[in-house]
C-alpha positions in Angstrom: 17.3 -20.9 -10.3 14.8 -18.1 -9.8 15.6 -14.7 -10.9 15.9 -12.8 -7.4 18.3 -15.4 -6.1 21.6 -14.1 -7.9 23.7 -13.4 -5.5 25.3 -16.0 -2.8 25.1 -12.5 -0.5 21.3 -12.6 -0.6 20.2 -16.0 -0.5 22.9 -16.2 2.9 20.4 -13.6 4.5 17.4 -15.6 3.3 19.2 -19.0 4.8 19.7 -17.2 7.7 15.8 -16.2 8.5 14.8 -19.5 7.7 17.3 -21.1 10.6 16.1 -18.2 12.6 12.4 -19.2 12.4 13.4 -22.3 13.0 15.3 -21.9 16.4 12.8 -19.0 17.8 9.3 -19.0 15.6 6.9 -21.5 17.4 4.5 -21.2 14.4 7.9 -21.8 12.0 9.1 -24.8 13.8 6.1 -27.2 13.2 5.7 -25.3 9.9 9.2 -26.6 7.8 10.8 -29.5 8.2 13.6 -30.1 10.1 16.0 -31.6 6.9 14.4 -29.0 4.1 16.2 -26.2 6.5 18.7 -28.1 7.9 21.0 -27.9 4.4 18.7 -25.3 2.1 19.3 -24.9 -1.0 17.3 -22.2 -4.0 15.2 -25.5 -4.9 14.8 -27.0 -1.7 13.4 -23.1 -0.8 10.6 -23.2 -3.3 9.3 -26.5 -1.8 8.7 -24.8 1.5 5.3 -24.5 2.4 4.0 -20.3 2.0 3.0 -18.7 5.1 -0.5 -17.0 4.5 -2.9 -14.3 6.0 -4.8 -16.7 8.1 -1.9 -18.3 9.0 -0.8 -15.6 10.9 -4.5 -14.4 12.0 -5.0 -18.0 13.1 -2.0 -18.3 15.0 -0.7 -14.4 15.6 1.3 -14.9 19.0 2.7 -18.2 17.5 5.0 -15.9 15.1 7.0 -13.6 17.8 10.8 -14.9 17.9 11.5 -12.8 21.0 11.0 -12.4 24.7 8.0 -10.0 25.6 10.7 -8.0 27.6 12.3 -7.4 24.4 8.9 -6.1 22.1 9.7 -2.1 21.7 6.6 -1.6 19.9 3.3 -3.1 19.0 1.7 -2.4 15.6 -1.3 -3.9 13.7 -2.4 -4.9 10.3 -4.8 -2.3 9.0 -7.8 -4.9 9.2 -8.8 -3.7 5.3 -8.5 -7.5 3.4 -9.2 -9.5 7.1 -8.8 -9.4 10.5 -6.6 -7.1 12.1 -3.1 -8.9 13.3 -0.3 -8.2 16.1 3.3 -7.2 14.5 5.9 -7.6 16.8 8.8 -5.3 16.7 12.2 -4.5 18.3 14.8 -2.1 18.9 16.1 -3.9 16.1 12.7 -4.2 13.5 12.7 0.1 14.4 16.3 0.3 13.0 14.8 -1.7 10.2 12.1 0.3 9.6 13.8 3.5 9.7 16.7 2.7 7.1 14.0 1.8 4.8 12.4 4.8 4.4 15.5 6.7 4.5 16.6 5.1 1.4 12.6 4.8 0.1 12.8 8.9 0.6 16.0 9.2 -1.2 15.0 7.4 -4.8 12.5 10.3 -4.5 15.4 12.5 -4.2 14.3 13.8 -0.5 17.7 15.4 0.8 18.4 16.3 4.6 17.3 19.7 4.8 13.8 18.8 3.1 10.8 19.3 5.4 7.5 16.7 5.5 3.8 17.0 6.0 2.5 13.8 7.3 -1.1 13.7 6.4 -0.9 10.1 7.6 -2.2 8.6 11.3 0.9 8.3 13.7 -1.5 6.2 16.2 -3.4 3.6 16.2 -0.4 0.7 16.1 -0.3 2.1 12.2 2.7 0.7 11.1 3.6 3.4 8.1 3.2 7.0 10.0 5.8 5.6 12.6 8.0 4.4 9.6 7.6 7.7 8.0 8.5 9.3 11.2 11.7 7.6 11.5 13.1 7.9 8.1 12.5 11.1 8.5 14.8 11.7 11.6 17.2 9.1 9.8 17.3 11.4 7.0 18.3 14.6 8.8 15.2 15.8 7.8 12.3 18.3 9.4 8.7 16.5 10.7 5.4 18.4 10.3 2.6 16.1 11.9 -0.9 16.8 11.2 -2.6 13.4 10.9 -5.5 12.3 8.4 -7.7 15.1 7.5 -9.1 18.8 7.8 -8.0 20.6 4.8 -7.6 24.4 6.9 -5.3 23.0 9.0 -3.3 20.9 6.4 -3.0 24.6 4.3 -2.0 26.9 7.5 0.6 24.1 8.0 1.6 24.7 4.7 1.6 28.3 4.1 3.1 28.9 7.4 5.8 26.0 7.9 6.9 25.6 4.4 7.6 22.1 3.8 8.4 20.3 0.6 7.2 17.3 0.7 3.8 15.8 1.8 3.0 12.0 2.3 -0.7 11.6 2.1 -3.2 9.1 0.2 -4.1 10.6 -3.2 -7.8 11.0 -3.1 -7.5 13.8 0.3 -6.0 15.3 -2.5 -8.3 16.2 -4.1 -10.0 17.6 -0.9 -6.7 19.9 -1.0 -7.3 20.9 -4.1 -11.1 22.0 -3.6 -10.3 23.9 -0.5 -7.5 25.6 -2.1 -10.2 27.2 -4.7 -12.5 27.9 -2.5 -10.4 30.2 -0.7 -8.1 31.6 -3.4 -5.2 29.4 -2.4 -2.4 29.6 -4.9 -1.1 25.8 -5.2 1.3 26.0 -7.6 2.6 29.2 -5.8 3.7 27.2 -2.5 7.2 25.2 -1.3 5.5 22.0 -1.6 7.2 20.0 -4.8 6.7 16.3 -4.3 4.2 14.5 -2.8 4.2 10.3 -1.6 1.8 8.6 -1.8 0.5 5.6 -0.1 -2.6 3.4 0.1 -3.6 4.4 -3.9 -2.2 3.4 -6.5 -1.6 6.7 -8.8 -0.4 4.2 -11.8 -2.4 2.1 -14.7 -1.0 -1.1 -15.5 1.4 0.1 -18.0 2.9 2.5 -15.4 1.1 5.2 -16.5 -0.6 8.1 -14.9 -4.2 7.0 -13.8 -7.3 8.9 -13.5 -6.7 9.5 -10.3 -2.8 11.3 -10.4 -4.3 13.1 -13.8 -6.7 14.2 -11.8 -4.4 15.9 -9.4 -2.2 17.1 -12.1 -4.7 19.1 -14.0 -4.5 21.5 -10.9 -1.0 21.1 -8.7 2.1 21.2 -10.7 3.8 18.6 -7.7 5.6 15.5 -8.7 4.0 12.2 -7.2 5.7 9.0 -6.1 4.0 5.7 -5.7 4.3 3.2 -3.1 3.7 -0.2 -2.1 3.9 -1.7 1.6 2.4 -3.7 4.0 2.7 -4.2 7.8 3.8 -7.7 7.0 6.8 -6.4 5.5 8.0 -3.8 7.7 9.5 -1.8 4.5 8.2 -0.4 1.2 8.4 -0.2 -2.3 9.0 3.2 -3.9 9.1 4.8 -7.1 12.2 6.6 -8.1 12.3 9.7 -10.3 12.1 7.6 -13.7 8.2 6.3 -12.0 8.8 2.8 -13.7 7.8 0.8 -10.7 8.3 0.3 -6.8 12.1 -0.6 -6.1 12.6 -3.6 -3.9 15.1 -3.0 -1.0 17.3 -6.1 -1.8 18.4 -5.9 2.0 15.3 -5.9 3.7 13.1 -8.4 1.8 13.0 -11.5 -0.4 11.0 -10.9 -3.2 9.0 -13.9 -5.6 6.0 -13.1 -8.3 4.4 -16.4 -8.6 1.6 -17.1 -11.2 -1.3 -19.6 -9.6 1.3 -22.6 -9.8 3.7 -20.9 -8.0 6.5 -20.6 -10.5 8.3 -17.7 -10.8 6.5 -15.1 -13.5 8.4 -13.5 -16.4 9.9 -10.1 -16.7 6.7 -7.7 -16.9 4.1 -10.6 -16.4 1.8 -10.1 -13.2 1.3 -12.1 -10.0 1.3 -12.6 -6.5 4.1 -11.0 -4.5 5.0 -13.4 -1.9 7.8 -11.9 0.7 10.2 -13.4 3.1 11.8 -10.4 5.5 15.4 -10.3 5.7 16.8 -8.9 9.3 13.7 -8.8 11.4 13.7 -10.2 15.1 10.1 -9.8 15.9 8.0 -11.1 13.6 9.9 -12.3 10.5 8.0 -14.2 7.7 8.7 -16.4 5.6 6.7 -17.3 1.8 4.0 -14.9 2.5 1.5 -14.6 0.3 0.1 -11.2 0.3 -2.5 -11.8 -2.1 -1.9 -8.7 -3.8 -1.2 -9.1 -7.7 1.4 -6.8 -9.7 3.4 -7.1 -12.3 7.4 -7.3 -11.7 10.3 -5.7 -14.1 13.7 -7.6 -13.6 15.4 -5.1 -16.0 17.2 -2.6 -15.3 15.5 0.8 -14.3 16.6 4.3 -16.4 18.0 5.8 -13.3 20.2 3.0 -13.5 19.4 0.6 -10.6 18.5 -3.0 -11.2 16.6 -3.9 -8.1 13.6 -5.2 -9.4 10.7 -3.1 -9.0 7.2 -4.1 -9.1 3.9 -2.2 -10.5 0.9 -1.1 -9.1 -1.3 -3.5 -7.1 -4.1 -5.0 -9.8 -5.9 -6.4 -8.0 -6.4 -8.5 -4.1 -7.1 -12.1 -4.4 -9.6 -11.9 -1.7 -11.2 -8.8 -2.9 -12.4 -9.9 -6.3 -16.2 -9.3 -7.0 -18.0 -11.9 -9.1 -21.2 -9.7 -9.6 -23.9 -10.5 -12.8 -21.3 -13.2 -13.9 -18.7 -10.1 -14.1 -15.4 -10.7 -12.2 -14.3 -6.6 -10.7 -11.6 -5.8 -9.3 -12.3 -2.6 -6.7 -9.6 -0.6 -9.0 -12.0 -0.9 -12.0 -14.7 0.3 -10.4 -12.6 3.4 -8.1 -11.2 4.6 -11.9 -15.1 6.1 -13.0 -15.3 7.9 -10.0 -11.5 9.3 -9.1 -12.0 10.8 -12.9 -14.9 12.9 -12.5 -14.1 16.0 -11.2 -18.1 16.4 -10.2 -17.4 13.3 -7.7 -15.3 14.7 -4.5 -16.4 11.5 -2.2 -18.5 8.0 -2.5 -17.9 4.6 -1.1 -18.8 1.3 -2.4 -20.7 -1.6 -0.4 -20.2 -5.3 -1.4 -22.3 -7.5 0.4 -24.6 -11.0 -0.7 -27.8 -11.4 -1.5 -29.5 -14.2 0.0 -28.5 -16.8 -2.4 -24.9 -15.3 -2.3 -24.6 -13.7 -5.1 -21.7 -10.5 -4.8 -24.5 -6.8 -5.2 -22.6 -3.7 -5.2 -24.0 -0.6 -4.3 -22.3 2.5 -4.8 -22.9 6.0 -2.3 -22.9 8.9 -3.9 -23.5 12.7 -2.6 -27.4 13.3 -2.8 -26.6 16.8 -5.0 -25.2 15.2 -8.1 -28.6 12.5 -8.4 -30.4 14.5 -10.8 -27.3 16.1 -12.6 -26.0 14.9 -16.0 -23.4 13.4 -14.8 -25.1 10.2 -13.5 -26.1 9.4 -16.6 -22.4 9.2 -18.0 -21.4 7.0 -14.8 -24.1 4.8 -15.8 -22.9 4.9 -19.3 -19.2 4.5 -18.1 -20.5 1.6 -15.6 -21.9 -0.4 -18.5 -18.9 0.0 -20.9 -16.2 -0.6 -18.6 -17.8 -2.7 -16.1 -20.2 -4.3 -18.3 -22.8 -4.3 -15.0 -24.4 -1.7 -13.6 -24.2 -1.6 -9.3 -26.9 0.1 -7.0 -26.9 3.6 -6.4 -27.8 5.4 -2.8 -27.8 8.8 -2.5 -26.8 10.7 0.8 -26.2 13.9 2.3 -22.3 14.8 1.6 -21.4 15.6 5.3 -22.4 12.2 6.0 -21.1 10.4 3.3 -17.9 11.7 4.2 -18.0 10.9 7.7 -18.5 7.0 6.5 -15.5 7.8 4.1 -12.8 9.6 6.6 -14.0 7.4 9.7 -11.8 9.0 13.0 -10.8 5.5 14.0 -9.7 4.8 10.7 -5.9 5.3 9.4 -7.3 5.4 5.5 -10.8 6.7 3.9 -12.9 3.9 3.7 -13.2 3.5 0.0 -14.6 0.0 0.1 -16.2 -2.0 2.0 -17.2 -5.9 2.2 -20.3 -6.4 4.6 
């Protein structure tokens, strides 16, 4: 029996979710066998077919389980790993979303009376921004909704409104640090004590700080908390103060971490994250394959909690690059450039040549084209990637406009053409 199916209460919630979709979801009514669902056991659960991203994309409205007049929010996935799809939320789903974020914030030590500054978008059908807002209200804390970009505006608010916690994409913190240095702001004498990081990893595979986190901490003495979430799951895995992986909220998500044969991986090993949502009404998902690969930790956390934890995303199955005979995941490329203080902005373009082979082009600022750091970058590529990509050098402002796009929710550090 799976380690995750460990209490009657957890399995009962899972069984109720499966009965719910079998009754209300046009997709699952044809996807599942009626006999398997009727007498559900842990063993039968593991025979249920997976739900793929392609299933959700091709049959989006068939996942809707309520009449349209009960939809309170229409949110969409970011589209970074395919065509954006819509997730439909009822009022109860919004309550669930706020509950998850409140409990996630509490894992980091946040409490009533804290003031959060939101540096991500809350519009453009973005679930995360909405979730953070709802969670802060549930926590009885304060929220400053600045949105992404504009370091001058962010610092004006920090100095004037004195937030204690920031919610931000980690690479944007590098821009904030650069702006502070240029404008004589002593960042270690501000009100900010921690940052909840979204959209990019700040941990290595062994849970130590990665180069981006080290680069931030070289200048800014703030506590960084890693998170992992997706629009589809409507919940988040968030680090506690022990920083030993993101905790599962067992009342909201049923977690499987599976190997290529569909079997549970042992404690500390890596596999694909597969989730089943618990307690969702609008767009529940069962055995949904996220495509994200991470390690799972089922032993007790140093904080005392016993909920399973996941490590940083090692790679996404649909973002594996085969370049000159070498298999590369994007985080390996990020590490090379995030570790260089001389590199403040970059973008990776992956495309196919006329033979259908992957090609990698790195867009960099033209100010470093003839600098010594380029020699070091090339040597790093040879050592860490075993191949050297093609480089294109662009004017700094133009490159930033291609990474920090107004219509995008997060920096576009990589694009698959």
